[in-house]
N, C-alpha and C positions, 0 to 999 in steps of 0.2 A: 445322487442325481436322480430326478423325477421327471415324469412326461406330462407336459399339460398342454392345451390348444388355446391360443390366441387368436381370436378373427381367421379362424380355420387354417392356422398354422401351427403344426406342431413342434414344439421346441421342448429342449432338455434343460432344467435348471437345477440349481443348487437347491436342497432343502432348507427351510426355512427364509427362503427369499419371498420377499414383498412380491405382489401382483406388478406394481409399477416398476421395479426393479426387474423383473424379469421382461417385462414388455421393453425397456428402454435399452437393454442389453441385447435385444434382439431387433432394434432398428424399429420397435411398434410406438407409436405415438399414444401417449395418454395424457390428456390436458390436465394441467396442476398448477398451482399456484405455492402453497405454503410448502411443499416438498421441498427438503434441501438436505439431501443423503447425508453430506459430510457433518451435518450438526445435527441429525436425528430429528430434524422438524418436519411433524405428519399430523394429519387428522383434524387440519383446522379451517381449510378454506371448503371443502366438501366439492371441489370440481372434479376430482378425479374419480366420477364414479362409474362402475362397469356392471355389466350382468354376468352373473355367473349360474351357468345352467342347475337347474335343481334348487334354487333358491328364490324367492318370492320376491324378496327385496333388491335392490341395488347394493352393492359393497363399494366400499372406498378402497382404491388399489394402493394407497400408500400404507393401509393398516392392515389389509387382507394377506396373509400368508398363502403360498401356492400349496397345492395338495395333489397328490397321484390322481392323473386323469382327469383333472379340473379344465373345464371349457368355459374360456371368457370370450365377450363380447364388448368390444369398446366403443362401436358404433352403430348399435341398434337403436331404431329410433326410440326405445324407452330412455337408452343414456342419454342421446341428443338433447332431447327435450328436458332431462333433468338437468344437463350441465347448463342448457341455456338458460333455464330458470335461475339456477346459481348464480351465473355471470349476471344478469339482470337484476339480481338482489343486491351483488355487489356494486353495481353501477348507479343504484340507488342513492348510495352515499359515496360517490367518486364524482370528483367535478372532472368531468369529461371533455377538456379542453387541451388537445393534443399539442396543438401549436407551440405556445411557449414553454412546453415542458420539457425540461434537458431530457427525459428518458424518451422522447417519442420515436427515436430509431433503434431502441432494444426494449422497449416495454413489454414484459411478458402478459402483462394483463391485456394490453391493445391488441395482442397477436390472437388472445382469446377471444377479445368481443369479435374482432374481424372473422375468426375461423366459425364461432357459434352463431353470428349475425344477432346477437343479443342486444336490446335496448331496455333502457330504464324504464321502470313501471312508472317512475314521476321523477323528471331531471333532476338532478342535483345543482342546484343554482346558489352561488356564494355572493351574496352584495360585499360584505365586509370580511377578509381574509385574516384580518389582525388576531382574531380568537382561533383560528386555525393554525397559525404559523408562528413557530419559535426560532427566532433569528438571533438570540443572546450569545450564543457560543461563537468563538473565532474560528471555529472548525466545522461545525455539522448544524445543518438547518433540517428542521421538521415541517413538512406541509401534511397538515392532517387530511386536507382536503384531498390526497391522493391515496391516503391510507387504507390499504384491504384487510388490515388487521390479521395478516398471514403468519405472523411470528417469527419469520426468519430474522428480523434482527434482534430480537430476543434470544433466540436460540445460537446465534453467531456470536453473541455478546458472551453468552455462558459458555458455550463450547471453546471459543478461541482465545478469550482473555481471561475467562474465569471471574469476572468481576461483577457481573449481572447488573451493569449501570444502565441499561435501558430495558424497558418492560412494559408491558400492556395491560394498564390498571383501569379499574373503574372510576368513572367521574361522573359528575352529574348529567353530562350529556352523553354518557354511555361508554363504552370500552375506549381507551385512545393510547397511542404510544406516547410515550414520555422519558426523560432522564429519571434517575432516582430522586423520589418525591416531588417531582414537578420542577425541580431546580433547573439552572443553566447547567449544559453538560460541563462546562468549564469550572463550575463550583463544586462538584462531585469529585468521587473517585473515578470517574471514566478518563480512559486512557487516551480519548480523542484519535483512536488509531483508523477508525472507519471503517473496521470489518462489518458493522451494522449497514453501512451505505452499501458498500461490495454485496451484501447480501440481498437487500431490498429489491424485489421485482418491479417496483414501479418508482414515481418520482417522489415518494415521501419522504427519504432522506437522502439529502445532497450534502455536496461540499460548501463552505461559506465562499461565494464566489469573490473572486478578486479581479474579474474580468474589467470591470468598471475602471479599478485603479489604474490597470495596465494601459486601457484605451485612453483615459485623460493623460498619462504621462506621454504616452507616444504622439498625441496630437499638440501638447506642449512644446514650443519652440526653444523654450529655456531649458528642457531637460534634456540629459544625455543619457538615453535608456537602454542601458545592459541587460543581456539575457544569459542563462546558463541552466542547463538541462541534467538531472541526475543520471546516474548510469542506467538504471531500468527504464528510463521513458524510452530510449533507443530499442529496448526490447518488445514494446507493448503498442506503440504507436501506429504500426501498421495494421492492428487488429481493427482499428477504427477506420479504416481507409480500405478494408476489404481485402488485404493483402495476405490474410493468413496468420497464423499463431508461429512465433520462433523465427520473425524476419527482421534483420536487422537493418535498420531505417536510420542510421546516424547520419549520412551525409543528406537525407532528405529532410531531416529535422534541421539542419543547419540552413539550407537553402530555404525553407518554410519561414524560419524565423527571420531571417534578412528579408524576405518578401514581405513581412508584416511590417517591417519598418524599424527595427530595433538597429541601434545605432552600431553596438558591438555584439557577436556572437561569441560567447565563450561557454565554458564547461564547468559542471561540478564535478567532474573527475579530477579536476585540477584541484579543488579543494580537498576532495579525499586524499589526492598525493598529500598536500599539505597537512592534512589531518593525522596522516600517518606517521610524517616526520615529527609531529609533535606529541603524538601517541607512544611510538616507538622509543623516542627519548625519554618520556615519562615514565615508560615501563622499565627502562633500563636504568634510571636513577633509583626507582623503587627498589629494585633488586640490589644496588649499590647500598641502599639504606634500610634494607630489611623490611619492606613494606611501607605502609600499609597493604597487604595481600587479603584477598585478592583484588586486582585492579579490574573494574568493569569498564566495557567500552561506553561511550556516551554518544554516540552517533543518532541512536533514535530516540526522538523525542516523546515517543508514547513511552518507550521504556523509562526515559526518564522521570516522567508524570508517574510510573509505577513504583519507581524506587522512593519517590519523593512522597508519596501517599501511603505505600505500603510499607516498603523497609528504608526508613529513614536512617536506621543504624547504619546502612551500608553506604551513605552519601559520601563519607570520606574517602570509600574505596572507589568510586567513579573517577573516572579519568576527567581531569580538568579541561582538556581539548574540547573546544566547541566542535560541533557537528561539522561536515563539511559544508552545508548549507550557511551555516552562521560564520564558520571560517571563512569562507570565499566571500561571504557579505562585509566582514571586517575589512579583508584586503582590498574589495572593492571599493571602499570608502576611504581608504588610506593610502596604498600603496599605487592602485591605480591612477587616482588622481594626480599623484606625484610625477608617473611617468607620462601621462597624457596631458598634462597642462591644464585638466578642467577643475574646477572647484567640487570639493567634496558633496557641497551642498546641491551643486547641480546634477550629479550623478543619482540616477534612478534605477536599483537593482532589482531584477526579476528572476526567480528561480523556476523550474519545471519541474515538480515533484510528482512522486507516486503515492502520494501520504496526505492525509487530512490533518496530522497533528503537526505537519509543518508551519501549516497556516499559524496555528497556536504559538509555535515557536518562535516564528518571525515577528509576531506582536508581544512577546514578553518584553517586559520594561527593562530587563538586565540587557536585552539585545541591543546595546547602544555603546559607542565608543565616540569619545569627546562630543557627547551631545548628538550625533548623528547615527540614526539607525543602521543596522547592518544590512538587512533586506526589508524593501518597501512592499514587495507584492509576491504570494505564491499562487501559482496556476497549477492544478493536477494535471494530468496526463488528457483528461476527459475535457477540461476548460482550454487546453491548447487547442486540441483538436477542433472544438467549437469555432475557435478564432479564425482556424484555419479554413475551415468550411465556410463560415461566413464572409470571409474574404474572397472566396470563391477561387482559392488557389487548388491547381490540380496537384495535389499530394504526389499521388502515384506517380506520375510523369516528370516528376521534378528531377534534374540534374544533381547528382551528389556535389557537396561543397564542403569545406572545411571550416573548421573554427577559427576563429581570432587567436593569433599566435599568443599575446601577452599571458592571458590567462586561459587558454584553450587546449594547450598540451597536455597529455596525460599519458600515463604508464597501464599496464595491464593490471598492476595491482589497484589503481585507482578504480577501473571500470569492475571489478568483481566486487565491489562495497554493495552491490544490488542485490547479492544472493547470500542467503544467510551460509557463514563460514568465511565470507568474504573480506570482512574487516580483520578478522583474528589473520588469515591467511597472510594480508597485506603487510600486516604491523608485524609479523613473524619473518619475513622476507628481509624485511629493514632492520630488524632488532639484530638478527643473527649477524647480516653484514657488520653493523656497526661495532659489535660486540668482539666479533672474532678478526674484524678488520680484513676482510676478502670479500671478492666478487663470488659470491657464491653460485654454483649454476643447479645445483637440486635444490628448486624453490617450491616445487607444488605439494601441499599439504592435505592430499586427498582425504585423509583421515577425518579433517573437518569439513568435508563437503556433504552435500545431499540434505535428505528433508526429515532424517530422523528428528523428533522434538529435542532431545538432549543428546549432543556428541562429547564424547571426551577422548583426551589423547594427552600424552607424554612427549613432548619435545626436547631436544638437546641444543642447547645454546652456549658454547663456549666451554663445553665439557660438563656443564651440569644440566639436569634434568628439571624441565618445568611442566607443572599439571595445569592442561587448560581444557575450558569447556566452551562449547557453543551451545547456546539456547535459542531456538526460533519458535514464536508463539508465546504470548503471555501466560497462557494457562500453563504452558510447560514450565515456565520460569517459577510458577508458584508452586507446582507440583516439587521443582527443584529445590526451593528454600524449604518447602514443610519437610521434605523427606529428612532434613538433618545433615545431608551430604557437604553442604558447604562449610560445615564446623568440624565433619569426622575428617574430610580429605583436606590436604594442604594444596589448594587452588591457588595459582598464580595470576592468571589471566583468564576473564570469562566474557565472553561475547554475548549479547542479547538482542533481539530484534522482536519487536512486540507482535508482528504480523506472521503467521505460518509460511516459511518458505523466504523470508525476508522482504526486502522492499519490492521485489519483482511481483510480490502479490498483494502490495499495498492498498489502501482504503481509497486511492484516488486513480486507480488503474482502471483500464477499460471494464466495463461490466462483462461477466460471463454468466448466461443464464444457468439454472440448476441442471438442464438438460444437457448443456455443452459441457459442463463439469464433470459429467458421467463419461464423457468421451475423452477429454483431454485433461491432463494434467498441467495446468499453464506455469506453474511454479517451475518445474522441470524444464519445459521447452523455452521459457522466457529465459532463465538463468544459462540456458546454454549457449544463447547468443552473446552472453558475458564471457563466459569461459571460452569462447571460439576467438573473441577479440583478445583477450588476455594471450593465448597460445600465439598468437599470429603478429602481435605487436612487438617491434624491436627492442623497446624498453619495458620489462615488466617489474621493475622495483620503484618505489615512490620516489627514493633519494637517487634516482637516475634523470629525473625530470627536469630538463635543462632549461625551460622557461621558469621553473620553481627554484631551483638552485640560483640563478639571476637575481630574482626577488630576495631571497635571503641575503646573498651577497651586496647587494644594493641597498637592501632597505630593512628586512626584519632583523638581521644579524644571526646569531645562532640559535637554532630551535630551544624553545623550552625558557628562554632567557631573556631579560629585557624588553626590548619592543613586542618581540614574537610573543613573549609571555603575557606582557600587557592587552594586547590587541586580540591574541586567539585562544585564550584559556578564561574560563568561567567556574566557579563554586556554585553548586545549587544547595538550596536550603530547604528543611522540612515544610 
């Protein structure tokens, strides 16, 4: 530890710490834009200038290491003038129209503009935005009129996915952010996970909005519009209504969706329980037939893109069960019309997802049954929050409500899908009960919980040992594959989630600023909501879901067979 002084405050910090890290750890604010500690992104925006006693020139706090006895000033007149000048320069190439911008409530650049009172030297006026905007992808939109070239998207993609699918490149008009080779994201090896969107401090990267699709359906008297939210939405939505981190808002979400006019409010946790019925059955069949092993989960569409584009030799190992979103969608267009007496063509299914890749998944040409699309629209957590705010619904004061029962019941196994390790744990609970023909009480697989990038365990089912692995973060999957372990060790079952921490940290979740990330690990806090629900629910195994069992008995038949296999399974291709 060494002693330094920042703004007349003496603090002790670890050697090799940067000035900005030392300041943030001690509650001292230093303006910044490019700084993203978790991805090592520094030195690009020039906003974090500080004055160091004994040095003639100002230093950048994000790349300057602390030294014993160092005296730092973050708000001297010289510093303030430099920062204001730098922000003004960024404004020269930034369309400063905050009203329609989706980031107006949490734009890190806007906060800097307000703090420094900077103004553009020459306002950036755009007559035709078409040359600046790339809307070709089904998942991600680039608006270069908002880009500040901070490099956070590039760093997040490289660090978290290992793909390098987005980068800042030279063009005729200067440096621009783009997908590989200037292509549409969907036509590259991009996973569409949205970690670049989550890292962006401004409105340069956003999800492809489906809000208009949903509003049009809600206004159509001939459409019966149903909605269902993913497990991790209930862990994060409270953040967008100033309720804090780690607040369970399940009941308020049901109430808000009814207030928006949805005809039925269901839950994707029901689809997660469906997925386990199919996936656990498939795993047991593979055990009987001695493979092919390992069996990989198929719930994460970004991971599906990763295996399609990078590891096609393992496509046969991918579970053929559709993801909870798509499996729910298939049931919503087949089983639900039968029990409701409504034509499948009139049902419009909306899901609320923590993920941008889910938009691509919903629009895949394979995701149809009997000519009818499984899912019609996908809203991210952020998009649903916007709809709630636009409708002037007082979310924080809503009374808790319940989901509609037919496809709204769920178990603890379904809810933990949103955290890394949750799919594996849910599947093991059901597989072990099925194989041993018992209602087992020891059902918590804590060895596969937590944020470690690669987790491994050996589990016992029916007197036999099975090797399992849980991987979160696409870059960790690449490390796992490149290590050769998959060939050396006899794995039977592997869960992969492309986003670090799983869906609780998905690319469609509420934005968390670089400075907030220093204070709180949202992955852990959000996941705690899911595990608390699981612990407190009466039913904690997917095959105990009464509404789900009714669906199989009345319509689908046996899991993995006949109608269930036809509607709920899919083989992916290279």
